[in-house]
N, C-alpha and C positions, 0 to 999 in steps of 0.2 A: 204234448203240443208246444212246449217252450224250446223245444229242440228246433223246430223249424225255422224261426227267425235267426239263431246261432248258425244254422246250416247255410242260410241265404246270406248272412255277413260272410262266412267263411268262402261261399262260391263266388260273391262279388269281389273280394280281396284277392283271391287266386286269380281271377279273370284280370283283373286290373294289374296286378304283378307280372303276369305271362304277357299281356298285352306291351307292357313298357319294355320287358326285356327282349321280346321279339323286335320291337321297333328299334331299339338300341343296337341288337345284333344287326339287322339290316342296314343301318346307317353305317355300322362299324365296317362291315364287309364291303361296302360301296366305296369306301374311301382307303382301305387298307388292304395288304396282300397277305395269302396264306403260308408265306414262306417259313414264319416261326412255326405256326401249327404243322405244316409238313415236316421240319426237323424235330419237332416234338414227337409225333407219331412214329417216325422212322426209329427214334432212340428208344421209344417205348416197346416198339416191336422187337427191337434186338435185345432188350431187356427180358421180355417175355420168352424168346427163344433160348436166350444164354440160361435163365432158371430152368427151362424145360428140359434143355440137352445136359445140364450138369445136375440135375436132380435137387436143386436147392428148394424148388417147389414142385409138388405133385399136382400136376393140371388134369387129374383125372377123378372122377367120383368114387 
């Protein structure tokens, strides 16, 4: 029975932190562009492809 209040506290704090993060992200994307994110994703995709083709990392189960 003592786990229910602890679960409720965890639920409350996770809701508040998620709400604050989403609020911040929506304000951020309203005032900034995605250019840096686009370059990051392109670079990361190239790294994934390079490691897959060279055999550095096996991308199979």
